[in-house]
Residue frames as qw, qx, qy, qz and C-alpha x, y, z in Angstrom:
[[0.001, 0.894, 0.447, 0.001, -0.02, 0.00, 0.00],
 [0.476, -0.130, 0.029, 0.869, 1.29, 3.48, -0.68],
 [0.141, 0.924, 0.344, -0.087, 0.67, 7.11, -1.36],
 [0.539, 0.420, 0.034, 0.729, 2.45, 10.10, -2.84],
 [0.355, -0.816, -0.235, 0.391, 3.65, 13.07, -0.76],
 [0.333, 0.908, -0.101, 0.235, 5.02, 16.39, -1.99],
 [0.772, 0.121, -0.345, 0.520, 8.77, 16.08, -1.36],
 [0.174, 0.415, -0.260, 0.854, 9.01, 19.50, 0.29],
 [0.609, -0.556, -0.125, -0.551, 6.20, 18.79, 2.77],
 [0.251, 0.359, -0.786, 0.436, 8.35, 17.92, 5.76],
 [0.489, -0.162, 0.500, -0.696, 5.41, 17.71, 8.16],
 [0.887, 0.164, -0.063, -0.426, 3.57, 15.17, 6.03],
 [0.658, 0.401, -0.629, 0.108, 6.72, 13.14, 5.51],
 [0.044, -0.323, 0.751, -0.574, 7.34, 13.01, 9.28],
 [0.698, -0.030, 0.305, -0.647, 3.71, 12.00, 9.87],
 [0.899, 0.248, -0.246, -0.266, 3.78, 9.12, 7.36],
 [0.432, 0.420, -0.734, 0.312, 7.16, 7.97, 8.72],
 [0.302, -0.239, 0.656, -0.650, 5.62, 7.85, 12.24],
 [0.820, 0.121, 0.158, -0.537, 2.77, 5.84, 10.77],
 [0.752, -0.168, 0.624, 0.131, 5.33, 3.20, 9.63],
 [0.703, 0.704, 0.105, -0.013, 5.62, 4.31, 6.01],
 [0.629, -0.357, 0.368, 0.584, 8.96, 4.07, 4.26],
 [0.307, 0.757, -0.181, -0.548, 10.02, 6.46, 1.56],
 [0.784, 0.185, 0.543, 0.236, 10.32, 4.86, -1.83],
 [0.501, 0.314, 0.422, 0.687, 10.69, 6.10, -5.37],
 [0.008, 0.599, 0.133, -0.790, 10.55, 9.75, -6.31],
 [0.404, 0.512, 0.614, 0.444, 8.85, 11.31, -9.31],
 [0.019, -0.272, 0.013, 0.962, 8.26, 14.71, -10.85],
 [0.248, 0.653, 0.712, 0.070, 4.74, 15.68, -11.81],
 [0.136, 0.112, 0.181, 0.968, 3.65, 18.88, -13.51],
 [0.008, 0.708, 0.659, -0.252, 0.81, 21.10, -12.38],
 [0.209, 0.951, 0.202, -0.104, -0.08, 24.02, -14.61],
 [0.565, 0.736, -0.205, 0.312, 3.41, 24.02, -16.03],
 [0.204, -0.754, 0.519, -0.348, 5.18, 23.94, -12.64],
 [0.595, 0.163, -0.780, 0.102, 7.20, 20.92, -11.47],
 [0.682, -0.533, 0.229, -0.445, 6.06, 19.14, -8.28],
 [0.361, 0.350, -0.852, 0.148, 8.51, 16.65, -6.81],
 [0.810, -0.344, 0.026, -0.475, 6.85, 13.77, -4.96],
 [0.054, 0.365, -0.911, 0.186, 8.00, 10.83, -2.84],
 [0.742, -0.221, -0.526, -0.352, 6.12, 7.55, -2.48],
 [0.310, -0.395, 0.705, -0.500, 5.52, 6.33, 1.07],
 [0.675, 0.068, -0.671, -0.299, 5.00, 2.58, 1.23],
 [0.604, -0.348, 0.572, -0.433, 3.70, 0.05, 3.72],
 [0.211, 0.206, -0.934, -0.201, 4.58, -3.60, 3.09],
 [0.198, -0.377, -0.900, 0.096, 1.75, -4.66, 5.36],
 [0.207, -0.580, -0.260, -0.743, -1.37, -2.43, 5.53],
 [0.665, -0.608, -0.434, 0.016, -2.02, -3.62, 9.08],
 [0.546, -0.106, -0.233, 0.798, 1.11, -1.68, 10.15],
 [0.052, -0.325, -0.130, -0.935, -0.69, 1.54, 9.24],
 [0.585, -0.540, -0.439, -0.417, -3.84, 0.37, 11.03],
 [0.713, -0.391, -0.426, 0.397, -1.88, -0.42, 14.18],
 [0.343, 0.040, -0.120, 0.931, -0.19, 3.01, 14.13],
 [0.271, -0.435, -0.264, -0.817, -3.56, 4.73, 13.71],
 [0.681, -0.520, -0.506, -0.101, -5.04, 2.73, 16.58],
 [0.592, -0.227, -0.359, 0.685, -2.23, 3.96, 18.84],
 [0.086, 0.088, 0.013, 0.992, -3.22, 7.50, 17.94],
 [0.272, 0.410, 0.642, -0.588, -6.92, 6.83, 18.55],
 [0.446, 0.463, -0.248, -0.724, -7.80, 7.00, 14.85],
 [0.746, 0.171, 0.642, -0.039, -9.18, 4.49, 12.40],
 [0.053, 0.380, -0.612, -0.692, -8.48, 3.72, 8.76]]
């Protein structure tokens, strides 16, 4: 399981790392002619994310 995060969004990157996500491949997307660098955050086992959310009192 995974998702894309804007590379420069340090807060989001810290959050997903705390949730057990590991940074993966990077890519460059274009939005209205401007480059947006992104990083994939990946979970080998989706239950890892569920467990992290449970510890925070949240659900997925």
